[in-house]
C-alpha positions in Angstrom: 11.5 0.6 53.4 14.1 1.0 50.7 14.0 3.7 48.1 15.3 2.1 44.9 16.3 4.3 42.0 14.3 3.7 38.9 15.9 1.3 36.4 17.4 3.1 33.4 16.2 1.8 30.1 18.0 2.3 26.9 15.5 3.7 24.5 17.5 2.6 21.5 17.3 -1.0 22.6 13.5 -0.7 23.2 13.2 1.0 19.8 15.2 -1.8 18.1 12.9 -4.5 19.6 9.8 -2.6 18.6 11.0 -2.1 15.1 12.0 -5.8 14.8 8.5 -6.8 16.1 6.8 -4.4 13.5 8.9 -5.9 10.7 7.8 -9.4 11.7 4.1 -8.3 12.0 4.3 -6.7 8.5 5.5 -9.9 7.1 2.9 -11.9 9.0 0.1 -9.6 7.9 1.0 -10.1 4.2 1.6 -13.8 4.7 -1.8 -14.4 6.5 -3.7 -12.7 3.7 -2.1 -14.4 0.8 -1.7 -17.8 2.2 -5.1 -18.4 3.7 -7.7 -19.4 1.1 -10.4 -20.0 3.8 -10.3 -16.3 4.6 -11.7 -15.5 1.1 -14.5 -18.1 1.1 -17.8 -16.7 2.1 -20.2 -19.1 0.5 -23.2 -20.1 2.6 -25.4 -23.2 2.0 -27.9 -22.5 -0.7 -26.2 -19.4 -2.0 -26.9 -18.6 -5.6 -24.2 -17.1 -8.0 -24.9 -13.6 -9.3 -26.4 -13.2 -12.8 -23.9 -13.3 -15.7 -24.4 -9.6 -16.5 -23.3 -8.6 -13.0 -20.3 -10.8 -13.3 -19.0 -8.9 -16.3 -19.1 -5.7 -14.2 -17.7 -7.3 -11.1 -14.8 -9.0 -12.8 -13.2 -5.5 -13.2 -13.8 -4.8 -9.6 -12.3 -8.2 -8.6 -9.2 -7.5 -10.8 -8.8 -4.0 -9.3 -9.2 -5.0 -5.7 -7.1 -8.2 -6.3 -4.3 -6.0 -7.5 -4.8 -3.7 -4.5 -4.6 -6.6 -2.1 -1.4 -8.0 -3.7 0.0 -4.5 -3.8 -0.8 -3.9 -0.2 0.7 -7.2 0.8 3.9 -6.4 -1.2 4.0 -2.9 0.3 3.7 -4.3 3.8 6.5 -6.9 3.1 8.8 -4.2 1.7 7.9 -1.9 4.6 8.9 -4.6 7.0 12.3 -5.0 5.2 12.8 -1.2 5.3 12.0 -1.1 9.0 14.6 -3.8 9.7 17.2 -1.9 7.8 16.1 1.5 9.1 15.6 2.8 5.6 12.7 4.6 3.9 10.9 5.8 7.0 8.4 7.9 5.0 7.5 4.9 2.9 6.8 2.8 6.0 4.7 5.7 7.4 2.6 5.8 4.2 2.2 2.0 4.2 1.1 2.2 7.8 -1.5 4.9 7.0 -2.9 2.7 4.2 -2.8 -0.4 6.4 -5.1 1.4 8.8 -7.9 0.9 6.3 -7.7 -2.9 6.6 -9.8 -3.4 9.8 -9.1 -4.9 12.3 -5.5 -6.3 11.9 -4.3 -3.7 9.5 -5.6 -0.9 11.7 -3.8 -2.3 14.7 -0.6 -2.8 12.7 -0.8 0.7 11.1 -1.5 2.5 14.3 1.4 0.8 16.2 3.7 1.4 13.3 2.8 5.1 13.3 3.3 5.3 17.0 6.7 3.7 16.9 8.0 5.4 13.7 7.0 8.9 15.0 9.1 8.6 18.2 11.9 11.1 18.3 14.4 8.4 19.2 13.3 6.3 16.2 13.6 9.3 13.9 17.2 9.8 15.3 17.9 6.1 14.6 16.8 6.4 11.0 18.8 9.6 10.6 21.9 8.1 12.1 21.6 5.2 9.7 21.3 7.6 6.8 24.4 9.6 7.7 27.7 8.5 6.0 30.4 7.5 8.4 32.8 10.3 9.4 36.1 10.2 7.6 38.9 9.7 10.0 
């Protein structure tokens, strides 16, 4: 029986891969919401439209939530870019928190983003990126 020493893993490399994956998932989340019209269709056979009076009220709700969806998609896209560039960590944390409200995929994305961005090694990676190079 041979006792092998445990493999050393470079946490920075693992963090870089996780951050790259999160950036892609942020983009995919935004893309899947905005580019999938079937997702928004919920009409059933024999469904009746609401009365015209209700539509007047609901059009403002539609406009508001439409803007929220577009804003959330843009925020996720920008957050993905920020994660790739190791910039604006607080912004990405805030977007992750708001994404948790979009069950189920947004919740998963938000939770994993929070887990990765709150690691000490990731905080150090962001801090190192923010520091200007030393004058030599």
